[in-house]
Legacy VTK file of the C-alpha trace (Angstrom):
# vtk DataFile Version 3.0
C-alpha trace
ASCII
DATASET POLYDATA
POINTS 141 float
120.580 147.251 129.682
119.433 143.468 130.475
115.440 145.008 130.281
116.895 146.459 126.620
117.680 142.806 125.980
114.285 141.691 127.357
112.300 144.136 125.091
114.436 143.610 121.744
114.399 139.666 122.317
110.140 139.849 122.814
110.256 142.046 119.994
111.679 139.402 117.690
109.888 136.727 119.179
106.649 138.281 118.224
107.701 139.689 114.748
108.897 135.514 114.278
105.485 134.476 114.910
103.625 137.527 112.946
105.914 136.116 110.011
105.117 132.212 110.542
103.489 130.810 107.679
100.368 128.791 107.987
98.554 127.189 105.366
96.149 129.056 103.001
92.147 129.356 103.176
92.830 127.104 99.716
94.928 124.509 101.254
92.776 124.326 104.427
89.750 124.012 101.998
91.733 121.041 100.440
92.229 119.363 103.615
88.587 119.123 104.176
87.164 118.296 101.135
89.777 116.264 100.011
92.162 114.990 102.597
93.581 112.172 100.089
94.904 114.621 97.125
95.316 116.653 100.165
97.508 114.230 102.181
99.539 113.116 98.691
100.407 117.114 98.618
102.336 117.238 102.027
103.705 113.944 101.351
105.729 115.700 98.200
106.207 118.451 100.431
107.636 116.188 102.960
109.677 113.739 100.662
111.616 117.984 98.881
112.042 119.426 102.005
112.134 116.906 105.508
111.740 118.509 108.892
112.266 122.172 107.112
108.404 122.665 108.058
108.526 126.297 106.795
109.037 125.035 103.725
107.073 122.021 103.906
104.215 124.676 104.388
105.010 127.367 101.823
105.471 123.716 98.890
101.672 122.660 100.167
100.566 126.359 99.333
102.172 126.680 96.050
101.024 122.951 95.332
97.222 123.731 95.884
97.155 127.715 94.603
98.608 125.914 91.846
96.679 123.045 91.547
93.276 125.559 91.723
94.900 127.436 88.933
94.979 123.840 86.674
91.220 123.282 87.119
90.337 127.410 86.148
93.015 126.674 82.908
90.753 123.238 82.076
87.376 125.056 81.791
88.818 128.113 80.315
87.081 128.419 76.560
90.479 130.516 75.803
92.806 127.925 76.753
93.939 124.543 74.945
92.601 121.100 76.536
94.877 119.808 74.630
97.209 121.266 76.107
97.093 121.061 79.369
96.553 117.048 78.952
99.946 117.023 77.617
100.883 119.260 80.619
99.318 117.396 82.959
100.874 114.344 81.574
104.548 115.869 81.216
104.403 117.273 84.886
103.748 113.768 86.873
105.802 112.764 89.039
107.862 109.139 89.509
106.408 107.578 86.467
103.362 107.651 87.615
101.809 109.120 84.389
99.983 106.281 83.051
97.855 105.952 86.639
97.399 109.970 86.885
96.045 109.610 82.893
93.663 106.953 84.178
91.812 109.625 87.110
92.139 111.897 84.546
89.598 109.838 82.080
87.461 108.216 84.621
86.772 112.248 85.839
86.178 112.760 82.200
83.840 109.610 81.809
81.304 110.206 84.608
83.247 107.424 86.644
85.153 109.629 88.791
85.026 113.560 90.052
86.963 116.377 89.600
88.178 115.927 92.595
89.966 112.580 92.802
92.355 114.485 90.519
93.635 115.856 93.446
94.910 112.388 94.025
97.365 112.442 90.611
100.497 112.833 91.846
101.277 116.294 89.450
103.642 119.021 90.796
100.831 121.769 89.617
102.589 124.848 89.764
105.215 123.224 86.995
101.708 121.916 85.256
101.323 125.412 84.985
104.481 126.505 83.340
104.586 123.978 81.287
101.126 125.008 80.171
101.207 128.704 79.687
104.597 128.205 77.840
103.460 125.648 75.174
100.267 128.103 75.202
102.086 130.882 74.581
104.093 129.384 72.292
101.506 128.911 70.195
99.840 131.856 70.216
103.013 132.791 68.818
103.067 132.516 65.400
LINES 1 142
141 0 1 2 3 4 5 6 7 8 9 10 11 12 13 14 15 16 17 18 19 20 21 22 23 24 25 26 27 28 29 30 31 32 33 34 35 36 37 38 39 40 41 42 43 44 45 46 47 48 49 50 51 52 53 54 55 56 57 58 59 60 61 62 63 64 65 66 67 68 69 70 71 72 73 74 75 76 77 78 79 80 81 82 83 84 85 86 87 88 89 90 91 92 93 94 95 96 97 98 99 100 101 102 103 104 105 106 107 108 109 110 111 112 113 114 115 116 117 118 119 120 121 122 123 124 125 126 127 128 129 130 131 132 133 134 135 136 137 138 139 140
């Protein structure tokens, strides 16, 4: 019986280790390429989830994926730049909309880079949702 209990414990440990979530490739690339932007996303995830580290990692991965999607949509000829900017503005976190717009303007004017936008305080996942919702509503009539 004791041997069976040990085997079950080991199997649970292995299953938990396999299921443990780590950073996605996208998150690792952002961390390496734009560490300041990565830290902004990490800070927001830690603020939301505290010491629930698996949820912090999950949140980081979701935000980084959404960040990448936002810029795929920005350059999409079937998209709408005005709706994109409105969603970017609306999804700014903690009253940072003005600073976020300054980053966007600098990037578009050539005084900054798209990579600088990774430091914007934006809920990227919500931005994707808002943008797609507005685009669908515009196309509905």
